[in-house]
N, C-alpha and C positions, 0 to 999 in steps of 0.2 A: 222216385228213379227206374227205370226196367232196366233187367239188364241186355247190352245191346247184342243182338244175334252173332254167331261165327259162321264164318264162308260167305260163298256165294250164293245170296240168297233170290229166290221172287222180288223183295223189295228191289237189291241192286240192282236188279235186271230194270224194274220201274225205274229207277235213280238214271242208269246208264241213258235211256230214254231221253228221260226228263232235260238230261244237258244237250241230248243232240237238238231237242226242242229249242232251248233256249240259243243254243250256237245258232241256228237259222235263224231266229229271229232278231239278232243286232242286225242283218242283213235288211232283213222285212220292212224292223220300225224304220231302218236306215232311208229305204223308198217311201214310206209311207210318210213320212215326217220331210219328206219333198212335195208329196201334194197338199197332206193338211198342214195344217199351221201345229208344232209341237203341243202347246195347251190344248188343242183341239181335238188332235189325237188321244193325247192322253185323257181327256176327259171321257173320250167315247169308248175308247178301250176298256178302262176299270168301269164304266155305265155298262156297257155287253157283258162283263168279265161275273157281273154284283149281279145281275137279274138274272142270267143263268145257274148262278150258286146257289141265291137264295130258290129258287123254284126247287133245283136238288134238295137240297137241304130241307126244306118242308116236309119235302116228299120221302124224306127217308125217316127211321122211326129210333132213331139215336136221340139221346135227350139234349136237352137244352142248357144251356150256363144258365144260372141264375140269375136274380138282378145285380151283383156285387162284378161277378165274372163275367157279366156282361158287358157291364158299361167299363171293364179293364182293357177287356178283348175289345172294343171298341177305339181305346184310345192307343193300342196296341199294330191297330191296323191303319190307323192316321200315319202311323211311323212306316210301314209295311208294305202298304199300298197306298199311301197319299203319297207324301215326301219322298219315298223311293221312287214310286214311280217318277214325278216333277223333275226331282235329278235325272234319273233314266235316260227319260226322253231326251229332257232340254238338253241333255250332254251328250249323246248318242248323234243329235243334230246337228253337234257344232265341230264335230271330231269324226275322225276314221271309224268306221265298225270294230277294226281289228285293233284298235286302241282302246275302242271301251272293252272291246272283249275281252281284253288282257289285264286291265285294270280290275274290272270285278272275277278274275280269277284268284286275285288276289284274296278275295272274301276268305279261306278257311283260315290263312294265317290269322286275320283278326278276330274271329270268331272262337278260335282258339284262347286266344289272350280274355278276351269278355268271358268267357267259360269257365277261364281257369278262376277269374276274378270273382263270379257268383258261385263257384264251388261247384259247379255242375260234373268237371271234366278238369282230371289232374295236368299237367304240362310236364314236360321230361326236357333234359338236358338239348337230346336234337332237335325237339322239338322247336326248343329257342333260336335256335339257328337256320331251322326251316323260316319261319318267321320273319328273322333278321335277311335270310334271300326273298322275300315273298316282297319284302318292304324295299328293298334295291331295286329289282326289277321291276317296281310299279314307278320307282324315280326315274329308271332311264326312260319307260313310257312316258311319262310327264316332258321330261328332258326333252325326250324324240318329238313330242309335241310342239314344244315350244320353237325349234326351229323345222320343224313341215312349211309347205310353202301357204298355208293358210295364217300360219306366224299367231296370231292373238287368239284369235276364235278357235284356234283347236286346242291351245293351251287353256281356256277357260271349260271347253269340251269335256277337255279328260278333269280336269281339277272338278266338276260338276261329276263324274262319274267318282273319283272317290271319295265324294259328302255321300253318293248312293251305295259304295261299298261300305259306309261306315253307319249308313240308315239302316241298311239289310241287316249287316252284323248286328246292333242293338234289337229289332223285332226279331232275327232269329233265336236268339239269350235268352228276351223276356218271353215269349211265346214257349220254351221246349215244356217250361213244368204244366202248362196245359193242354199239351198234346199228350197226357200220360192220363187224365182227365176224360177229356171229350174226344168226340169222332172228330176225322179230316174236317168231313164236311160242313159240321157244324163252325167250326174255327175258320174255314174260308169265307163262308157266309157275311160271319160276325166283322172277321177282321177286313173282308173288301169293305162292306158296308160302310165302315168307319174310313177307309181310306178315299170312298167315293165325296163321302160329304162335304167334307171340305175342297173336293177336287172340282165339284159343281161351283161352288162360289168360283172359285181361281178361272175356269176354263170358261165357264157359264158366256162371258162378251166374245170369245172366239167360236165356240159352237155357235154363237145365235150370229155370228158375220160370216160361216162359210155357206158357200154356196155347193150345197149337194148335188143339185143335177148335174153340176161339172163334174163329180165325181166319177172316174173309172173306174171298171170293174177289177183292176187289180190293183186300183189301190183298196177297195172294200173286202178283195180276197184279205188284203196286207192284217186288215184292220180284223179281220175273223180270225186269221190264224194268231195274231198277235192278243187278241182277248181270249179267244173258247179256248186255242190248243195251248195257248202258254200261260196262260193267267187260270186257268181254272185246270185241264186234264194234266200240265205240268205240275199245276202248286198242288196239286192230290197228292201226286207222287213224292211232291218233296213232305207236306205233311207227314205220310206213309214212314218216310226215311226219318225223319226228327221223333218221330217217335217210339219205331224201333230198334234204329241202328245210333239215333243222338247225332246232334248237331255237327258235331264235326267230324265223323264218318261220312254223312250226310254230304258236307259241304263239300267235300275231299272230289265228290264226283265233277265237280265245279273245273278241275284240273285238265276235262276231255275238250269244255268249252272253246277255250282259244282256238285250239288246232283245227277243228272242225270250225269256225267261226271265220278264221283268215283263210282259209279254203275258200271259203262261199263269198267273202268279200271279193276276194281275189277272181273267183269264176265273174261273179255276178255282178259286182262293182266297179273293176275294173283296181281294186285297192293290192298294187302291189307290194306285199313286206318290204319294208326297211331294214338295213342291217341290224340298227339300235332297236328295232321292234322286235328281230328274230333272236339278241342275246336276251331283250325282257322278257322274252317268251320263255326262256330256257330256265333264266333265272327262274321267273316265278314258277313255274310249275315243278324244278329243282324244289323249292323248296316248300310248295305244296305237298313232294312226295316228304319232305325229311318230316311233315306234319302228324301224318298219318300214325293211329294209336297202335 
């Protein structure tokens, strides 16, 4: 392990940009899945990101992991870029962008627990209180989903987002030791390939059935943002944060996401925040702040 950097650094600024990019991405993906089927969009998104990352990684001078580490990173990538992206896009297509953003914002609490179990980072009493608040906030969001006009469909989407958070938590903690040994470029490329391989099998029929000529330009722009900007640029910022600041401090930046995501969804998707959504947001963000080391 490395000693986390202190104070507000260039890495912190990158993580702020990462959080902003990912906050906007909720509305972008929500829009895109209204044009593409969720499976087709997921396969296309991860495929484009994988191609760009592999090209950049090959051009870089950093060393590639050995065969054993390479294989393990592929498996970890199945979690972080395969299962996570599947749950994320399928869940977001079924629920409000604001609900999805708030559930994802609770990830630091779960990462804190997983990091403690793995012996990566200690956990203090006030952090336990923060974890409890975050879990309560997620419960409020899920309850609000069940009582939304969309009914069961929205509830199913929110539960899929919870599954996405669990998958992302596992991916983050398993990947942390590798960030100390290998470059973010190599890690990004290998794990993205690991996620792409199963997604190609699952999304293949949906991709084949897509009428590509009928896809409008705004939808292609959404694909570019969701793949290159969100999954290449922002992910590289995230990997740097994991390496230099540790998984908990890095994940804390997700508390910026729900505020921006709710505003963007309100303006562009006409998703007016509900009372329980607002209460859940305050509870989750308060819980995340309590988890800060």
